[in-house]
TIMI-2910 file (N, C-alpha, C, CB; in pm, 1 decimal, decimal comma, always signed):
<rs>
+----------+----------+----------+----------+----------+----------+----------+----------+----------+----------+----------+----------+------+
!      n_x !      n_y !      n_z !     ca_x !     ca_y !     ca_z !      c_x !      c_y !      c_z !     cb_x !     cb_y !     cb_z ! resn !
+----------+----------+----------+----------+----------+----------+----------+----------+----------+----------+----------+----------+------+
!  +6872,4 !  -5724,1 !  -6638,9 !  +6916,7 !  -5846,6 !  -6674,6 !  +7076,4 !  -5835,1 !  -6575,2 !  +6924,0 !  -5863,6 !  -6865,6 !  Met !
!  +7072,2 !  -5973,2 !  -6507,0 !  +7210,9 !  -6013,4 !  -6429,0 !  +7338,0 !  -6055,3 !  -6514,1 !  +7182,0 !  -6140,1 !  -6334,6 !  Met !
!  +7438,7 !  -6026,6 !  -6468,3 !  +7565,3 !  -6046,6 !  -6510,2 !  +7611,3 !  -6179,9 !  -6430,3 !  +7654,2 !  -5915,7 !  -6484,2 !  Asn !
!  +7704,2 !  -6245,2 !  -6464,9 !  +7750,2 !  -6366,3 !  -6406,7 !  +7798,5 !  -6339,9 !  -6281,9 !  +7847,2 !  -6432,2 !  -6482,3 !  Ser !
!  +7842,9 !  -6202,3 !  -6245,9 !  +7875,9 !  -6197,3 !  -6107,9 !  +7803,1 !  -6150,2 !  -6036,5 !  +7969,7 !  -6147,6 !  -6079,3 !  Ala !
!  +7707,1 !  -6080,3 !  -6073,5 !  +7580,6 !  -6064,4 !  -5989,2 !  +7496,3 !  -6163,3 !  -5944,0 !  +7501,5 !  -5993,8 !  -6046,4 !  Ser !
!  +7486,3 !  -6290,3 !  -6039,7 !  +7403,3 !  -6399,5 !  -6022,9 !  +7502,3 !  -6483,0 !  -5913,9 !  +7363,9 !  -6478,9 !  -6175,7 !  Thr !
!  +7654,7 !  -6474,4 !  -5927,8 !  +7723,2 !  -6544,8 !  -5806,1 !  +7695,0 !  -6484,6 !  -5688,5 !  +7868,3 !  -6550,4 !  -5812,9 !  Arg !
!  +7712,0 !  -6348,9 !  -5666,1 !  +7682,5 !  -6245,3 !  -5544,8 !  +7544,9 !  -6311,3 !  -5487,8 !  +7659,0 !  -6063,4 !  -5601,0 !  Val !
!  +7447,7 !  -6293,7 !  -5564,0 !  +7313,0 !  -6301,8 !  -5523,3 !  +7319,5 !  -6461,6 !  -5457,3 !  +7198,1 !  -6273,3 !  -5661,7 !  Ser !
!  +7377,1 !  -6556,0 !  -5525,9 !  +7375,7 !  -6697,3 !  -5467,9 !  +7429,7 !  -6697,4 !  -5328,9 !  +7460,1 !  -6796,8 !  -5554,5 !  Arg !
!  +7546,1 !  -6638,3 !  -5324,4 !  +7613,1 !  -6647,8 !  -5208,7 !  +7532,7 !  -6583,5 !  -5096,5 !  +7744,1 !  -6590,0 !  -5224,2 !  Met !
!  +7457,0 !  -6464,5 !  -5101,2 !  +7367,8 !  -6379,0 !  -5016,8 !  +7246,3 !  -6481,9 !  -4965,5 !  +7306,7 !  -6241,6 !  -5110,7 !  Leu !
!  +7206,5 !  -6546,5 !  -5072,3 !  +7056,5 !  -6630,0 !  -5004,5 !  +7073,5 !  -6691,7 !  -4891,0 !  +6992,8 !  -6750,1 !  -5089,5 !  Arg !
!  +7184,0 !  -6763,1 !  -4847,0 !  +7181,2 !  -6843,3 !  -4719,1 !  +7205,7 !  -6728,6 !  -4628,2 !  +7294,3 !  -6970,7 !  -4705,1 !  Pro !
!  +7286,6 !  -6608,1 !  -4633,1 !  +7284,4 !  -6519,3 !  -4507,6 !  +7125,4 !  -6459,1 !  -4483,9 !  +7400,9 !  -6385,4 !  -4530,8 !  Ala !
!  +7077,8 !  -6420,9 !  -4598,8 !  +6948,4 !  -6364,5 !  -4579,0 !  +6807,1 !  -6453,3 !  -4537,5 !  +6927,3 !  -6299,5 !  -4703,6 !  Val !
!  +6841,5 !  -6604,9 !  -4553,5 !  +6757,8 !  -6695,5 !  -4500,7 !  +6773,4 !  -6683,5 !  -4344,8 !  +6787,9 !  -6834,2 !  -4557,2 !  Ala !
!  +6894,1 !  -6685,6 !  -4303,9 !  +6949,4 !  -6707,8 !  -4171,2 !  +6864,6 !  -6585,5 !  -4101,3 !  +7130,1 !  -6698,3 !  -4162,2 !  Ile !
!  +6880,5 !  -6482,1 !  -4147,6 !  +6849,6 !  -6341,6 !  -4056,3 !  +6684,3 !  -6381,3 !  -4053,2 !  +6897,7 !  -6152,9 !  -4148,6 !  Val !
!  +6636,3 !  -6407,7 !  -4188,9 !  +6464,0 !  -6413,3 !  -4181,0 !  +6428,7 !  -6518,8 !  -4069,8 !  +6384,1 !  -6469,5 !  -4341,5 !  Ala !
!  +6507,0 !  -6620,1 !  -4063,0 !  +6486,3 !  -6724,7 !  -3955,9 !  +6504,4 !  -6678,7 !  -3824,9 !  +6573,3 !  -6836,1 !  -3971,4 !  Val !
!  +6580,6 !  -6612,3 !  -3788,2 !  +6619,2 !  -6541,6 !  -3657,3 !  +6512,6 !  -6432,7 !  -3616,3 !  +6765,0 !  -6469,9 !  -3673,4 !  Cys !
!  +6502,6 !  -6351,4 !  -3697,8 !  +6404,1 !  -6260,4 !  -3712,4 !  +6245,2 !  -6340,0 !  -3663,3 !  +6414,8 !  -6207,4 !  -3877,2 !  Cys !
!  +6207,5 !  -6425,3 !  -3751,3 !  +6090,0 !  -6472,4 !  -3706,0 !  +6072,4 !  -6546,2 !  -3565,8 !  +6051,8 !  -6550,5 !  -3801,8 !  Ser !
!  +6204,3 !  -6630,1 !  -3510,5 !  +6205,4 !  -6659,0 !  -3413,0 !  +6202,5 !  -6571,9 !  -3264,5 !  +6282,1 !  -6719,9 !  -3438,0 !  Leu !
!  +6248,8 !  -6429,7 !  -3325,1 !  +6248,3 !  -6355,7 !  -3211,0 !  +6389,1 !  -6288,9 !  -3167,8 !  +6197,7 !  -6443,5 !  -3108,5 !  Gly !
!  +6486,6 !  -6356,5 !  -3227,8 !  +6608,4 !  -6320,5 !  -3194,9 !  +6673,5 !  -6184,8 !  -3289,0 !  +6688,2 !  -6452,7 !  -3208,2 !  Phe !
!  +6677,0 !  -6078,1 !  -3205,5 !  +6685,6 !  -5979,0 !  -3295,1 !  +6832,8 !  -5963,0 !  -3338,2 !  +6627,4 !  -5856,6 !  -3238,5 !  Gly !
!  +6884,1 !  -5878,4 !  -3428,3 !  +7012,8 !  -5868,1 !  -3483,6 !  +7073,9 !  -5780,0 !  -3387,3 !  +7018,7 !  -5818,0 !  -3629,5 !  Ile !
!  +7003,4 !  -5644,3 !  -3349,5 !  +7058,7 !  -5579,1 !  -3267,8 !  +6960,7 !  -5513,2 !  -3135,2 !  +7123,9 !  -5488,3 !  -3351,5 !  Ala !
!  +7037,2 !  -5537,3 !  -3042,9 !  +6940,0 !  -5519,4 !  -2906,9 !  +6916,3 !  -5387,1 !  -2895,3 !  +7001,1 !  -5568,4 !  -2763,4 !  Ala !
!  +6797,2 !  -5341,4 !  -2897,6 !  +6756,8 !  -5235,4 !  -2864,1 !  +6596,3 !  -5237,2 !  -2867,0 !  +6822,2 !  -5142,3 !  -2943,2 !  His !
!  +6524,9 !  -5203,9 !  -2734,1 !  +6420,0 !  -5241,5 !  -2705,7 !  +6341,1 !  -5104,0 !  -2731,0 !  +6420,3 !  -5308,7 !  -2574,5 !  Ala !
!  +6209,9 !  -5113,8 !  -2768,2 !  +6116,2 !  -4993,5 !  -2793,4 !  +6105,4 !  -4904,1 !  -2655,6 !  +5959,0 !  -5050,4 !  -2841,0 !  Ala !
!  +6088,0 !  -4986,4 !  -2548,7 !  +6073,7 !  -4892,8 !  -2428,9 !  +6133,0 !  -4969,4 !  -2319,3 !  +5920,1 !  -4848,8 !  -2394,2 !  Asp !
!  +6128,7 !  -4917,8 !  -2187,9 !  +6187,7 !  -4998,0 !  -2085,4 !  +6125,7 !  -5135,4 !  -2030,4 !  +6198,5 !  -4913,4 !  -1980,8 !  Ala !
!  +5976,3 !  -5121,0 !  -2050,5 !  +5904,2 !  -5254,9 !  -2013,3 !  +5944,3 !  -5344,3 !  -2105,2 !  +5750,5 !  -5252,7 !  -2011,4 !  Val !
!  +5970,1 !  -5319,1 !  -2248,3 !  +6017,6 !  -5412,7 !  -2333,4 !  +6131,8 !  -5460,5 !  -2320,2 !  +6013,7 !  -5379,7 !  -2438,0 !  Ser !
!  +6212,8 !  -5387,0 !  -2288,0 !  +6355,2 !  -5448,6 !  -2263,4 !  +6355,0 !  -5505,1 !  -2128,4 !  +6476,4 !  -5341,1 !  -2275,5 !  Ala !
!  +6297,4 !  -5487,4 !  -2048,9 !  +6286,1 !  -5586,6 !  -1907,6 !  +6235,7 !  -5729,7 !  -1950,1 !  +6164,7 !  -5521,3 !  -1784,5 !  Arg !
!  +6118,6 !  -5735,1 !  -2035,6 !  +6069,7 !  -5875,5 !  -2072,3 !  +6158,3 !  -5927,0 !  -2148,1 !  +5943,2 !  -5887,0 !  -2139,3 !  Ala !
!  +6218,0 !  -5854,1 !  -2250,1 !  +6332,2 !  -5949,8 !  -2320,2 !  +6436,7 !  -6004,9 !  -2236,1 !  +6410,0 !  -5875,8 !  -2427,1 !  Glu !
!  +6463,8 !  -5916,1 !  -2134,0 !  +6569,6 !  -5975,6 !  -2018,4 !  +6519,0 !  -6099,6 !  -1963,9 !  +6592,4 !  -5874,7 !  -1888,3 !  Leu !
!  +6388,6 !  -6069,0 !  -1943,4 !  +6320,3 !  -6201,9 !  -1849,0 !  +6321,3 !  -6344,1 !  -1958,5 !  +6118,0 !  -6157,5 !  -1793,3 !  Lys !
!  +6288,0 !  -6288,3 !  -2086,4 !  +6307,1 !  -6410,4 !  -2179,0 !  +6419,1 !  -6492,0 !  -2200,0 !  +6286,5 !  -6377,6 !  -2290,8 !  Gln !
!  +6524,2 !  -6396,5 !  -2210,2 !  +6665,2 !  -6467,7 !  -2201,7 !  +6712,6 !  -6530,8 !  -2043,4 !  +6782,1 !  -6346,2 !  -2250,4 !  Ile !
!  +6634,5 !  -6530,8 !  -1954,4 !  +6684,0 !  -6574,0 !  -1848,4 !  +6751,8 !  -6493,9 !  -1755,4 !  +6748,4 !  -6656,9 !  -1878,6 !  Gly !
!  +6755,4 !  -6364,4 !  -1763,1 !  +6808,9 !  -6261,4 !  -1658,6 !  +6723,0 !  -6205,8 !  -1600,6 !  +6884,8 !  -6162,5 !  -1699,4 !  Leu !
!  +6771,2 !  -6164,9 !  -1479,7 !  +6686,5 !  -6064,6 !  -1366,3 !  +6735,4 !  -5956,3 !  -1401,2 !  +6703,8 !  -6081,3 !  -1201,0 !  Glu !
!  +6640,1 !  -5866,5 !  -1375,7 !  +6688,4 !  -5691,0 !  -1384,6 !  +6741,8 !  -5650,6 !  -1240,9 !  +6537,9 !  -5569,9 !  -1424,1 !  Tyr !
!  +6856,9 !  -5708,3 !  -1250,1 !  +6921,6 !  -5654,5 !  -1088,5 !  +7061,5 !  -5594,5 !  -1111,3 !  +6946,4 !  -5796,8 !   -963,3 !  Thr !
!  +7087,9 !  -5525,3 !  -1032,5 !  +7234,4 !  -5477,2 !  -1053,4 !  +7350,3 !  -5550,7 !  -1065,3 !  +7267,2 !  -5406,1 !   -963,7 !  Glu !
!  +7334,7 !  -5656,0 !   -971,3 !  +7457,3 !  -5755,7 !   -972,7 !  +7454,2 !  -5826,8 !  -1117,2 !  +7445,1 !  -5877,2 !   -842,7 !  Pro !
!  +7330,7 !  -5862,2 !  -1172,9 !  +7319,3 !  -5943,2 !  -1270,2 !  +7371,7 !  -5832,8 !  -1424,8 !  +7148,7 !  -6008,9 !  -1259,4 !  Gln !
!  +7341,5 !  -5701,5 !  -1378,5 !  +7395,1 !  -5618,0 !  -1490,9 !  +7524,1 !  -5617,4 !  -1497,6 !  +7358,6 !  -5488,6 !  -1488,5 !  Phe !
!  +7628,4 !  -5624,6 !  -1377,0 !  +7762,8 !  -5652,0 !  -1373,6 !  +7815,5 !  -5754,9 !  -1413,3 !  +7802,3 !  -5643,9 !  -1278,1 !  Ala !
!  +7721,5 !  -5878,4 !  -1399,6 !  +7780,1 !  -5992,2 !  -1440,2 !  +7778,3 !  -6011,0 !  -1589,6 !  +7719,7 !  -6098,0 !  -1374,8 !  Thr !
!  +7648,4 !  -5964,0 !  -1647,9 !  +7664,3 !  -5941,5 !  -1797,8 !  +7745,1 !  -5840,1 !  -1854,7 !  +7548,6 !  -5918,3 !  -1851,0 !  Ser !
!  +7809,2 !  -5738,0 !  -1794,7 !  +7918,4 !  -5680,9 !  -1863,4 !  +8049,2 !  -5747,5 !  -1834,2 !  +7926,6 !  -5541,4 !  -1832,3 !  Ala !
!  +8068,3 !  -5813,5 !  -1719,3 !  +8185,6 !  -5870,9 !  -1718,5 !  +8191,7 !  -6021,8 !  -1829,9 !  +8210,9 !  -5898,1 !  -1556,7 !  Gly !
!  +8092,2 !  -6050,5 !  -1856,8 !  +8096,7 !  -6137,8 !  -1955,0 !  +8110,8 !  -6105,9 !  -2075,9 !  +8011,9 !  -6199,7 !  -1953,4 !  Ala !
!  +8101,9 !  -5977,9 !  -2099,3 !  +8112,4 !  -5924,2 !  -2251,2 !  +7967,5 !  -5940,8 !  -2316,5 !  +8231,8 !  -6017,1 !  -2346,6 !  Gly !
!  +7858,1 !  -5952,6 !  -2268,0 !  +7722,6 !  -5976,7 !  -2335,9 !  +7662,3 !  -5841,0 !  -2352,9 !  +7622,2 !  -6074,2 !  -2249,5 !  Asp !
!  +7711,2 !  -5810,3 !  -2496,6 !  +7661,4 !  -5655,1 !  -2529,6 !  +7495,3 !  -5673,1 !  -2542,0 !  +7737,6 !  -5585,5 !  -2697,0 !  Met !
!  +7445,7 !  -5774,4 !  -2575,3 !  +7286,3 !  -5774,8 !  -2592,0 !  +7238,7 !  -5747,8 !  -2464,0 !  +7219,1 !  -5913,1 !  -2645,6 !  Val !
!  +7254,7 !  -5821,8 !  -2356,7 !  +7216,4 !  -5812,8 !  -2203,7 !  +7234,7 !  -5656,7 !  -2173,7 !  +7322,5 !  -5915,0 !  -2097,1 !  Ala !
!  +7367,0 !  -5618,4 !  -2175,7 !  +7388,9 !  -5493,4 !  -2141,7 !  +7307,0 !  -5397,1 !  -2181,0 !  +7493,4 !  -5463,4 !  -2173,2 !  Val !
!  +7305,5 !  -5368,5 !  -2326,9 !  +7211,1 !  -5270,6 !  -2402,9 !  +7074,3 !  -5313,3 !  -2349,0 !  +7219,6 !  -5282,1 !  -2576,8 !  Lys !
!  +7015,2 !  -5425,3 !  -2329,1 !  +6861,4 !  -5436,6 !  -2270,9 !  +6855,9 !  -5376,2 !  -2128,4 !  +6806,9 !  -5601,5 !  -2260,3 !  Leu !
!  +6953,0 !  -5401,0 !  -2049,0 !  +6951,2 !  -5356,5 !  -1910,9 !  +6961,9 !  -5182,4 !  -1920,9 !  +7087,1 !  -5433,8 !  -1822,5 !  Phe !
!  +7035,4 !  -5132,9 !  -2006,0 !  +7033,2 !  -4960,5 !  -2010,9 !  +6908,0 !  -4918,0 !  -2071,1 !  +7158,9 !  -4888,3 !  -2106,4 !  Leu !
!  +6861,1 !  -4989,2 !  -2179,2 !  +6732,2 !  -4975,2 !  -2202,2 !  +6595,7 !  -4984,0 !  -2133,8 !  +6728,5 !  -5032,1 !  -2269,9 !  Asp !
!  +6630,5 !  -5077,4 !  -2040,4 !  +6534,3 !  -5100,5 !  -1927,9 !  +6529,4 !  -4988,2 !  -1832,3 !  +6568,7 !  -5224,7 !  -1852,1 !  Gly !
!  +6643,7 !  -4917,3 !  -1812,8 !  +6646,7 !  -4807,5 !  -1700,6 !  +6735,3 !  -4824,7 !  -1599,0 !  +6524,2 !  -4792,0 !  -1634,8 !  Gly !
!  +6853,8 !  -4903,2 !  -1639,1 !  +6940,4 !  -4950,7 !  -1522,1 !  +7052,1 !  -4832,0 !  -1532,4 !  +7007,3 !  -5123,3 !  -1540,8 !  Met !
!  +7108,7 !  -4748,1 !  -1446,3 !  +7197,1 !  -4669,9 !  -1431,0 !  +7355,5 !  -4745,6 !  -1472,2 !  +7173,8 !  -4620,0 !  -1288,9 !  Asp !
!  +7386,8 !  -4662,1 !  -1561,9 !  +7521,9 !  -4736,3 !  -1614,9 !  +7634,0 !  -4732,1 !  -1488,9 !  +7591,2 !  -4646,8 !  -1764,9 !  Val !
!  +7614,0 !  -4656,0 !  -1409,2 !  +7684,0 !  -4661,5 !  -1270,0 !  +7610,2 !  -4729,0 !  -1170,7 !  +7712,0 !  -4527,7 !  -1214,7 !  Asn !
!  +7536,3 !  -4803,4 !  -1179,4 !  +7484,8 !  -4867,6 !  -1066,6 !  +7572,8 !  -4973,9 !   -983,8 !  +7369,2 !  -4929,3 !  -1112,0 !  Ala !
!  +7549,5 !  -4983,0 !   -874,9 !  +7622,1 !  -5045,2 !   -769,0 !  +7792,4 !  -5004,2 !   -759,3 !  +7600,0 !  -5203,8 !   -793,0 !  Gly !
!  +7811,5 !  -4846,2 !   -754,4 !  +7913,7 !  -4820,6 !   -758,3 !  +8007,7 !  -4811,4 !   -878,4 !  +7938,5 !  -4880,5 !   -687,1 !  Gly !
!  +7946,7 !  -4843,8 !   -983,0 !  +8025,8 !  -4858,2 !  -1108,3 !  +8065,1 !  -4995,4 !  -1122,8 !  +8148,3 !  -4770,2 !  -1111,7 !  Gly !
!  +8011,1 !  -5091,7 !  -1068,9 !  +8037,0 !  -5251,4 !  -1066,8 !  +8055,3 !  -5307,5 !  -1185,7 !  +7930,5 !  -5330,0 !  -1009,9 !  Ala !
!  +7965,4 !  -5263,9 !  -1293,0 !  +7954,1 !  -5330,3 !  -1436,4 !  +8100,8 !  -5259,9 !  -1478,5 !  +7793,3 !  -5280,7 !  -1547,2 !  Ala !
!  +8138,6 !  -5167,5 !  -1481,2 !  +8244,1 !  -5113,2 !  -1532,1 !  +8383,7 !  -5177,0 !  -1475,4 !  +8229,5 !  -4971,6 !  -1508,2 !  Leu !
!  +8386,1 !  -5204,4 !  -1364,7 !  +8479,4 !  -5274,3 !  -1285,4 !  +8489,5 !  -5415,1 !  -1341,1 !  +8439,1 !  -5272,8 !  -1137,9 !  Gly !
!  +8390,7 !  -5491,2 !  -1331,0 !  +8410,1 !  -5596,8 !  -1362,4 !  +8444,9 !  -5637,6 !  -1505,6 !  +8321,8 !  -5644,5 !  -1319,6 !  Val !
!  +8407,5 !  -5571,0 !  -1599,8 !  +8415,9 !  -5556,8 !  -1738,7 !  +8579,0 !  -5521,9 !  -1736,8 !  +8304,2 !  -5435,6 !  -1806,8 !  Ala !
!  +8653,2 !  -5410,8 !  -1652,4 !  +8771,6 !  -5385,2 !  -1670,3 !  +8863,3 !  -5500,9 !  -1600,6 !  +8791,0 !  -5250,3 !  -1624,6 !  Ala !
!  +8839,4 !  -5550,4 !  -1518,7 !  +8890,2 !  -5677,3 !  -1466,4 !  +8899,7 !  -5801,6 !  -1530,2 !  +8828,9 !  -5703,9 !  -1372,5 !  Gly !
!  +8810,5 !  -5807,0 !  -1633,6 !  +8799,8 !  -5921,5 !  -1706,2 !  +8847,4 !  -5908,5 !  -1854,4 !  +8663,7 !  -5964,2 !  -1698,2 !  Arg !
!  +8913,5 !  -5779,5 !  -1864,2 !  +8954,2 !  -5756,5 !  -1992,7 !  +8867,7 !  -5733,4 !  -2111,2 !  +9022,6 !  -5848,9 !  -2018,6 !  Gly !
!  +8740,6 !  -5693,6 !  -2099,0 !  +8646,9 !  -5688,2 !  -2184,4 !  +8648,9 !  -5525,8 !  -2261,6 !  +8514,2 !  -5729,9 !  -2102,3 !  Lys !
!  +8742,2 !  -5518,7 !  -2338,6 !  +8798,0 !  -5389,1 !  -2367,5 !  +8669,2 !  -5320,1 !  -2464,1 !  +8960,8 !  -5405,9 !  -2451,3 !  Thr !
!  +8594,4 !  -5409,7 !  -2567,2 !  +8452,4 !  -5333,8 !  -2621,1 !  +8377,7 !  -5297,6 !  -2528,7 !  +8359,9 !  -5410,1 !  -2704,8 !  Asp !
!  +8354,1 !  -5365,6 !  -2402,9 !  +8251,2 !  -5345,8 !  -2316,6 !  +8280,9 !  -5230,7 !  -2229,6 !  +8224,6 !  -5464,0 !  -2242,3 !  Met !
!  +8427,9 !  -5215,5 !  -2189,0 !  +8458,2 !  -5088,7 !  -2136,0 !  +8433,9 !  -4965,2 !  -2213,3 !  +8583,8 !  -5089,7 !  -2103,9 !  Val !
!  +8489,6 !  -4996,9 !  -2334,6 !  +8449,3 !  -4866,4 !  -2423,5 !  +8297,8 !  -4835,0 !  -2437,7 !  +8502,9 !  -4884,6 !  -2574,1 !  Lys !
!  +8229,0 !  -4918,6 !  -2452,3 !  +8083,5 !  -4895,4 !  -2442,9 !  +8025,7 !  -4851,0 !  -2335,5 !  +8020,0 !  -4994,0 !  -2465,9 !  Phe !
!  +8071,0 !  -4906,3 !  -2208,1 !  +8027,8 !  -4854,1 !  -2063,2 !  +8039,2 !  -4695,2 !  -2055,2 !  +8128,9 !  -4922,0 !  -1941,9 !  Leu !
!  +8194,5 !  -4670,1 !  -2088,9 !  +8227,4 !  -4521,2 !  -2081,1 !  +8160,9 !  -4445,7 !  -2185,2 !  +8375,8 !  -4494,4 !  -2092,5 !  Leu !
!  +8123,1 !  -4463,2 !  -2290,2 !  +8031,9 !  -4419,5 !  -2415,5 !  +7918,7 !  -4380,6 !  -2347,5 !  +7995,7 !  -4534,4 !  -2531,7 !  Ser !
!  +7845,5 !  -4426,4 !  -2240,2 !  +7720,2 !  -4420,2 !  -2203,8 !  +7721,1 !  -4376,6 !  -2070,5 !  +7653,1 !  -4537,8 !  -2223,4 !  Lys !
!  +7822,8 !  -4300,9 !  -2051,1 !  +7856,0 !  -4235,0 !  -1929,6 !  +7893,2 !  -4291,0 !  -1820,7 !  +7773,4 !  -4172,6 !  -1894,4 !  Gly !
!  +7969,1 !  -4412,5 !  -1821,5 !  +7999,9 !  -4474,2 !  -1687,0 !  +8126,7 !  -4391,3 !  -1630,5 !  +8034,1 !  -4643,3 !  -1701,5 !  Ala !
!  +8139,9 !  -4380,7 !  -1504,5 !  +8238,3 !  -4289,1 !  -1439,5 !  +8372,1 !  -4383,5 !  -1428,6 !  +8180,3 !  -4230,4 !  -1283,0 !  Lys !
!  +8484,9 !  -4322,8 !  -1473,2 !  +8596,2 !  -4423,6 !  -1490,4 !  +8643,1 !  -4423,2 !  -1325,9 !  +8730,7 !  -4369,7 !  -1616,9 !  Pro !
!  +8631,0 !  -4514,5 !  -1258,5 !  +8669,5 !  -4535,7 !  -1084,6 !  +8806,0 !  -4597,0 !  -1088,5 !  +8555,0 !  -4653,7 !   -987,0 !  Thr !
!  +8851,9 !  -4537,7 !   -960,6 !  +8951,4 !  -4609,0 !   -914,5 !  +8977,0 !  -4744,1 !   -916,0 !  +8957,2 !  -4584,1 !   -819,7 !  Ala !
!  +8865,3 !  -4797,9 !   -876,6 !  +8841,5 !  -4947,6 !   -843,2 !  +8853,1 !  -4994,3 !   -990,4 !  +8684,3 !  -4989,4 !   -761,2 !  Asn !
!  +8793,0 !  -4961,3 !  -1086,3 !  +8803,9 !  -5016,4 !  -1211,8 !  +8918,2 !  -5010,4 !  -1273,3 !  +8724,2 !  -4971,4 !  -1287,0 !  Ala !
!  +8996,3 !  -4892,2 !  -1263,1 !  +9148,6 !  -4904,9 !  -1292,7 !  +9233,5 !  -4998,7 !  -1209,4 !  +9211,6 !  -4772,8 !  -1277,4 !  Leu !
!  +9215,3 !  -5017,4 !  -1084,4 !  +9308,2 !  -5117,8 !  -1002,5 !  +9258,6 !  -5257,4 !  -1062,6 !  +9285,9 !  -5108,2 !   -818,9 !  Gln !
!  +9136,9 !  -5299,1 !  -1107,8 !  +9115,3 !  -5405,9 !  -1147,3 !  +9176,3 !  -5442,4 !  -1291,8 !  +8988,6 !  -5414,7 !  -1134,1 !  Phe !
!  +9171,8 !  -5352,7 !  -1355,9 !  +9268,6 !  -5372,2 !  -1496,5 !  +9398,7 !  -5363,7 !  -1477,7 !  +9248,3 !  -5270,7 !  -1606,1 !  Ala !
!  +9458,4 !  -5279,0 !  -1394,8 !  +9586,7 !  -5300,0 !  -1382,4 !  +9643,2 !  -5407,3 !  -1319,3 !  +9628,9 !  -5210,9 !  -1336,1 !  Arg !
!  +9594,6 !  -5477,2 !  -1181,8 !  +9633,0 !  -5581,0 !  -1115,2 !  +9623,1 !  -5711,9 !  -1222,1 !  +9544,6 !  -5589,4 !   -984,4 !  Thr !
!  +9518,9 !  -5727,0 !  -1330,7 !  +9499,2 !  -5827,3 !  -1393,6 !  +9571,5 !  -5812,9 !  -1522,2 !  +9368,5 !  -5850,9 !  -1400,3 !  Arg !
!  +9646,2 !  -5710,3 !  -1551,4 !  +9756,3 !  -5698,7 !  -1661,7 !  +9671,3 !  -5640,4 !  -1803,0 !  +9836,9 !  -5868,9 !  -1691,0 !  Gly !
!  +9571,6 !  -5601,4 !  -1791,4 !  +9474,8 !  -5553,8 !  -1910,7 !  +9519,2 !  -5392,8 !  -1925,9 !  +9288,1 !  -5574,4 !  -1867,3 !  His !
!  +9663,1 !  -5371,8 !  -1967,1 !  +9720,7 !  -5238,8 !  -2009,9 !  +9640,2 !  -5149,9 !  -2096,7 !  +9842,1 !  -5260,7 !  -2079,6 !  Lys !
!  +9579,2 !  -5209,2 !  -2178,9 !  +9488,5 !  -5111,6 !  -2290,3 !  +9381,5 !  -5062,0 !  -2193,7 !  +9407,8 !  -5203,6 !  -2440,4 !  Asp !
!  +9311,5 !  -5137,1 !  -2137,2 !  +9189,7 !  -5098,8 !  -2038,2 !  +9232,8 !  -5002,2 !  -1948,5 !  +9133,0 !  -5217,8 !  -1952,3 !  Ile !
!  +9353,1 !  -5038,6 !  -1868,2 !  +9408,2 !  -4922,6 !  -1777,5 !  +9442,9 !  -4807,6 !  -1830,0 !  +9517,1 !  -4954,0 !  -1711,0 !  Glu !
!  +9502,5 !  -4798,5 !  -1989,9 !  +9513,9 !  -4656,6 !  -2022,9 !  +9401,6 !  -4577,3 !  -2076,5 !  +9610,2 !  -4644,1 !  -2110,7 !  Asp !
!  +9289,0 !  -4675,3 !  -2117,2 !  +9143,3 !  -4597,8 !  -2146,9 !  +9113,7 !  -4540,1 !  -2052,9 !  +9024,1 !  -4669,9 !  -2179,0 !  Met !
!  +9122,8 !  -4612,6 !  -1914,7 !  +9041,2 !  -4551,1 !  -1805,6 !  +9104,0 !  -4423,4 !  -1756,6 !  +9024,5 !  -4648,6 !  -1686,8 !  Leu !
!  +9246,8 !  -4420,6 !  -1763,9 !  +9338,2 !  -4303,8 !  -1754,1 !  +9311,0 !  -4188,5 !  -1832,6 !  +9465,0 !  -4340,0 !  -1786,0 !  Val !
!  +9279,1 !  -4211,6 !  -1959,8 !  +9261,9 !  -4107,1 !  -2038,5 !  +9124,4 !  -4072,8 !  -2060,4 !  +9324,2 !  -4127,1 !  -2151,7 !  Gln !
!  +9023,0 !  -4157,7 !  -1964,9 !  +8883,9 !  -4113,0 !  -1953,5 !  +8847,5 !  -4041,6 !  -1805,5 !  +8790,8 !  -4243,8 !  -1978,6 !  Ala !
!  +8985,0 !  -4030,6 !  -1727,8 !  +8994,0 !  -3950,0 !  -1611,3 !  +8993,9 !  -4032,5 !  -1500,6 !  +8891,1 !  -3853,7 !  -1600,7 !  Gly !
!  +9024,4 !  -4165,1 !  -1508,4 !  +9041,4 !  -4230,6 !  -1374,8 !  +9145,4 !  -4195,8 !  -1298,7 !  +9051,0 !  -4360,2 !  -1383,3 !  Ala !
!  +9132,4 !  -4195,9 !  -1171,9 !  +9251,2 !  -4147,3 !  -1084,7 !  +9242,4 !  -4278,6 !   -947,1 !  +9217,7 !  -3949,0 !  -1021,1 !  Lys !
!  +9353,5 !  -4258,9 !   -925,9 !  +9389,6 !  -4376,1 !   -831,3 !  +9371,1 !  -4306,8 !   -658,5 !  +9576,4 !  -4433,7 !   -873,0 !  Glu !
+----------+----------+----------+----------+----------+----------+----------+----------+----------+----------+----------+----------+------+
</rs>
């Protein structure tokens, strides 16, 4: 038997559960993680993205975590294009993306450091230096 607090919580959660169910039934995943490279590339195509190095860097610079995860699941090298994804994300101040790319093995390059520094992203500059970026 539920008490009044449990009933209120249950009523508050119902809309959220319904939204998740609808999103899942329409094919919108809550977390982007494809089962394999082929599936990841197919999902990228479904959302209108080509599996190319420039599109990977563009997605990173936009802070599009879902797309970036799909590119990596699809087999994209995190350092593709000379580390362009990290550089663009650093230059555009995408702190969470920079952290994510570094956690996936992105090499902290002098270019990424320069992009962050010249655009005033001190937090990213510090993060890249701490990760080993040298000028």
